[in-house]
C-alpha positions as CSV (number, residue, x, y, z in Angstrom):
1,M,-45.7,-71.7,17.0
2,T,-45.8,-69.2,19.8
3,D,-44.5,-71.8,22.3
4,Q,-41.7,-72.6,20.0
5,S,-40.7,-69.0,19.6
6,H,-41.0,-68.4,23.3
7,S,-38.7,-71.5,23.9
8,T,-36.2,-70.1,21.4
9,T,-36.2,-66.7,23.1
10,R,-35.7,-68.4,26.5
11,S,-32.8,-70.5,25.3
12,Q,-31.1,-67.4,23.7
13,Y,-31.6,-65.5,26.9
14,I,-30.0,-68.2,29.0
15,L,-27.1,-68.7,26.5
16,A,-26.4,-64.9,26.4
17,N,-26.3,-64.6,30.2
18,L,-24.5,-67.9,30.9
19,P,-21.0,-66.4,30.5
20,I,-22.0,-63.7,33.1
21,A,-23.0,-66.4,35.6
22,L,-19.8,-68.3,35.0
23,L,-17.7,-65.2,35.5
24,L,-19.4,-64.4,38.7
25,I,-18.8,-68.0,39.9
26,S,-15.2,-67.6,39.0
27,W,-14.9,-64.4,41.0
28,L,-16.6,-66.0,44.0
29,A,-14.2,-68.9,43.8
30,C,-11.4,-66.5,44.5
31,Y,-12.6,-66.5,48.1
32,L,-12.3,-70.3,48.3
33,A,-9.1,-72.1,49.2
34,W,-6.6,-71.9,46.4
35,V,-3.9,-73.7,48.3
36,A,-4.8,-76.7,50.5
37,T,-2.5,-77.8,53.3
38,K,-2.7,-80.1,56.3
39,G,-2.7,-77.0,58.5
40,A,-6.0,-75.1,58.2
41,G,-4.2,-71.8,58.8
42,L,-2.1,-72.2,55.6
43,S,-5.1,-73.1,53.4
44,V,-5.8,-69.6,52.0
45,N,-7.9,-68.0,49.3
46,L,-6.5,-66.0,46.4
47,Y,-6.4,-62.7,48.2
48,D,-4.7,-64.1,51.3
49,L,-2.4,-66.2,49.2
50,A,-1.1,-63.1,47.4
51,E,-0.6,-61.3,50.7
52,W,1.2,-64.3,52.2
53,M,3.4,-64.6,49.2
54,S,4.4,-60.9,49.5
55,L,6.0,-61.6,52.9
56,D,8.4,-64.2,51.4
57,P,11.9,-62.6,50.9
58,I,12.4,-64.8,47.8
59,V,9.3,-63.3,46.2
60,R,10.3,-59.8,47.1
61,A,13.8,-60.3,45.7
62,S,12.6,-62.0,42.5
63,N,13.1,-60.4,39.1
64,P,10.7,-58.7,38.5
65,P,9.9,-58.1,42.2
66,L,6.7,-59.5,43.6
67,L,5.9,-61.3,40.4
68,T,3.9,-64.1,42.1
69,T,1.7,-61.6,44.0
70,F,1.1,-59.5,40.8
71,V,-0.1,-62.5,38.8
72,L,-2.5,-63.6,41.6
73,R,-3.9,-60.1,42.1
74,A,-4.4,-59.6,38.4
75,V,-6.9,-62.5,38.3
76,P,-9.9,-60.7,39.9
77,G,-9.0,-57.5,38.1
78,L,-9.2,-59.3,34.7
79,I,-12.5,-60.9,35.7
80,A,-13.8,-57.4,36.4
81,V,-12.7,-56.2,33.0
82,A,-14.3,-59.2,31.4
83,L,-17.6,-58.5,33.2
84,V,-18.0,-55.0,31.7
85,N,-16.8,-55.9,28.2
86,G,-17.8,-58.5,25.6
87,L,-18.8,-61.4,27.8
88,A,-21.4,-59.4,29.7
89,A,-22.4,-56.7,27.2
90,W,-25.5,-58.5,26.0
91,G,-27.7,-58.5,29.1
92,S,-30.6,-56.2,29.9
93,R,-30.0,-52.6,31.1
94,P,-30.5,-53.3,34.9
95,L,-28.2,-56.3,34.6
96,R,-25.5,-54.3,32.8
97,W,-25.6,-51.5,35.4
98,S,-25.4,-54.0,38.2
99,L,-22.4,-55.7,36.6
100,R,-20.7,-52.4,36.0
101,G,-21.1,-51.5,39.7
102,L,-19.9,-54.9,40.8
103,A,-16.8,-54.7,38.5
104,L,-15.9,-51.3,39.9
105,L,-16.2,-52.6,43.4
106,I,-13.9,-55.5,42.6
107,G,-11.3,-53.0,41.4
108,I,-11.8,-50.8,44.5
109,G,-11.4,-53.9,46.7
110,L,-7.9,-54.4,45.3
111,L,-6.7,-51.1,46.9
112,P,-4.1,-51.4,49.7
113,P,-4.9,-50.8,53.4
114,F,-5.3,-47.2,54.7
115,D,-1.8,-47.4,56.0
116,F,-0.6,-46.8,52.4
117,F,-2.4,-43.4,52.4
118,R,-1.2,-42.5,55.9
119,G,2.5,-42.5,55.1
120,E,3.6,-46.0,54.2
121,S,3.8,-45.3,50.6
122,A,7.3,-46.7,50.3
123,N,6.1,-50.3,50.8
124,P,6.5,-52.1,47.4
125,N,3.6,-54.5,48.2
126,Y,1.2,-51.6,48.8
127,H,2.5,-49.9,45.6
128,Q,1.7,-53.0,43.6
129,Q,-1.8,-53.2,45.2
130,F,-2.5,-49.6,44.4
131,S,-1.2,-49.9,40.8
132,V,-3.3,-53.0,40.1
133,A,-6.4,-51.4,41.6
134,I,-6.0,-48.2,39.6
135,V,-5.4,-50.0,36.3
136,T,-8.4,-52.2,37.0
137,C,-10.7,-49.3,37.8
138,I,-9.6,-47.4,34.7
139,A,-10.1,-50.5,32.5
140,V,-13.6,-51.0,34.0
141,L,-14.6,-47.4,33.4
142,I,-13.4,-47.7,29.8
143,G,-15.4,-50.9,29.3
144,W,-18.3,-49.1,31.1
145,W,-18.2,-46.4,28.5
146,R,-17.6,-48.5,25.4
147,P,-17.8,-52.3,26.0
148,T,-15.9,-54.4,23.5
149,R,-16.3,-58.2,23.1
150,P,-12.7,-59.0,22.0
151,I,-11.4,-57.3,25.2
152,G,-13.7,-59.5,27.3
153,W,-12.4,-62.6,25.5
154,I,-8.8,-61.5,26.0
155,S,-9.4,-60.7,29.6
156,A,-10.9,-64.1,30.2
157,G,-8.0,-65.9,28.5
158,L,-5.5,-63.9,30.5
159,T,-7.4,-64.8,33.7
160,A,-7.0,-68.5,33.0
161,I,-3.3,-68.0,32.2
162,G,-2.8,-65.9,35.3
163,G,-4.5,-68.4,37.5
164,C,-2.4,-71.3,36.2
165,A,0.8,-69.2,36.5
166,G,-0.1,-68.0,40.0
167,M,-0.8,-71.5,41.3
168,Y,2.5,-72.8,39.8
169,L,4.6,-70.0,41.3
170,S,2.8,-70.3,44.7
171,L,3.3,-74.1,45.0
172,R,6.9,-73.6,44.0
173,Q,7.3,-71.2,46.9
174,Y,5.6,-73.7,49.3
175,T,8.0,-76.4,48.2
176,A,11.0,-74.1,48.7
177,L,9.7,-73.5,52.3
178,S,9.4,-77.3,52.8
179,L,5.6,-77.0,53.2
180,S,3.4,-79.8,51.9
181,A,0.6,-78.1,49.8
182,G,-1.8,-79.0,47.1
183,I,-4.3,-77.2,44.8
184,G,-7.4,-76.1,46.6
185,I,-10.9,-76.1,45.1
186,G,-10.9,-72.3,44.3
187,A,-8.3,-72.3,41.6
188,P,-9.8,-75.0,39.4
189,V,-13.3,-73.5,39.7
190,T,-12.0,-70.0,38.7
191,I,-9.9,-71.3,35.8
192,A,-12.6,-73.6,34.5
193,G,-15.3,-70.9,34.8
194,V,-13.5,-68.3,32.8
195,L,-12.5,-70.9,30.1
196,V,-16.1,-72.1,29.6
197,A,-17.3,-68.5,29.6
198,L,-14.7,-67.7,27.0
199,L,-15.7,-70.6,24.9
200,I,-19.4,-69.7,25.0
201,G,-18.6,-66.1,24.3
202,V,-16.5,-66.8,21.3
203,V,-18.9,-69.4,19.8
204,T,-22.0,-67.2,20.3
205,G,-20.1,-64.0,19.3
206,R,-19.3,-65.4,15.8
207,K,-22.9,-65.9,15.1
208,E,-25.2,-63.2,13.6
209,P,-26.2,-61.1,16.6
210,H,-29.8,-61.5,17.7
211,P,-31.7,-58.8,19.6
212,Q,-31.3,-59.7,23.2
213,P,-34.5,-60.4,25.1
214,S,-35.1,-57.6,27.6
215,L,-36.0,-58.4,31.2
216,R,-38.9,-56.0,30.7
217,N,-40.6,-58.3,28.1
218,H,-39.6,-61.5,29.8
219,S,-42.6,-63.1,31.4
220,E,-40.8,-64.4,34.5
221,G,-38.4,-61.5,35.0
222,A,-40.5,-58.4,34.0
223,L,-39.6,-55.2,35.6
224,P,-42.3,-53.4,37.6
225,P,-44.3,-51.0,35.4
226,L,-43.3,-47.9,37.3
227,L,-39.6,-48.8,36.9
228,G,-40.0,-49.4,33.2
229,E,-41.9,-46.1,32.8
230,A,-39.1,-44.3,34.8
231,L,-36.4,-45.7,32.6
232,S,-38.3,-44.8,29.4
233,R,-38.9,-41.3,30.7
234,A,-35.3,-40.9,31.6
235,D,-34.3,-42.0,28.1
236,S,-36.7,-39.5,26.5
237,Q,-35.6,-36.6,28.8
238,F,-31.9,-37.4,28.1
239,G,-32.6,-37.4,24.3
240,R,-34.4,-34.0,24.5
241,F,-31.5,-32.7,26.6
242,L,-29.0,-33.7,23.9
243,D,-31.2,-32.2,21.2
244,T,-31.4,-28.9,23.0
245,I,-27.6,-28.8,23.4
246,F,-27.1,-29.6,19.7
247,R,-29.6,-26.9,18.7
248,R,-28.0,-24.3,20.8
249,C,-24.5,-25.2,19.5
250,G,-25.9,-24.8,16.0
251,R,-27.4,-21.4,16.8
252,L,-24.1,-20.3,18.3
253,Q,-22.2,-21.5,15.2
254,R,-24.6,-19.5,13.0
255,M,-24.3,-16.4,15.1
256,K,-20.5,-16.6,14.9
257,Q,-20.7,-17.0,11.2
258,L,-23.0,-14.0,10.8
259,A,-20.7,-12.0,13.1
260,G,-17.8,-13.0,10.9
261,D,-19.6,-12.0,7.7
262,R,-20.6,-8.6,9.2
263,G,-17.0,-8.0,10.3
264,D,-15.7,-8.8,6.8
265,L,-18.3,-6.4,5.3
266,I,-17.3,-3.6,7.7
267,N,-13.6,-4.1,6.9
268,R,-14.3,-4.0,3.2
269,R,-16.3,-0.7,3.5
270,L,-13.4,0.8,5.5
271,V,-10.9,-0.3,2.9
272,C,-13.0,1.0,0.0
273,G,-13.4,4.4,1.9
274,L,-9.6,4.7,2.3
275,V,-9.1,3.9,-1.4
276,D,-11.6,6.5,-2.5
277,R,-9.8,9.2,-0.4
């Protein structure tokens, strides 16, 4: 019976963290070739493809401008948002903190070069990079503070749509430039990874939530005792700190109420004295 419960716990643990692994694989696939050509110099990953597309005058003059680059750059940003929200909100505390830091780094990595901050702020390509990075970081911080599963699902779905749209627009530009190009391995891996993560997240999210097994109690991934004690001590100290703040706020409120009551009493005495005169 113990072995069966241990096996069930292990399967739940793997199923709960499988979307996280798939999202990480999808993000790493952004560094693989998204467009494959005969010339090795034109087989580029997602980040280089977005930068290369921004140099095309047709893309710059499109309506809206730089649409292709925006769609491509939004893919890693949406993956970061999905990491800190519903698809990755089930893991243990160290895993959640690691994913939050990684998602924030993904957003920071979308910032433009230092030239943007040194005076080249009129460059529309740099403007777009800065906007995408800031929006991604804000969304990650919101998910860091209050993760929501539906937002993670929506982000994963938009990632797949953005990947497909970005590849279509990029290949169309390659064709317009008379360049023979095909789909590299990075785009299918990214799109398939987020779709499978979305499917697992939706299916498991509809079930009755089970308490997620903690890495502290997991026999093969237990935290060191000192780290576990430090985390527990930090939790208790933070709880006592909040209790102290609430108690002091209550005392201040009572003192203000007493002061108000005394002021009303003094005013009444003054009024009564004037009336007697």
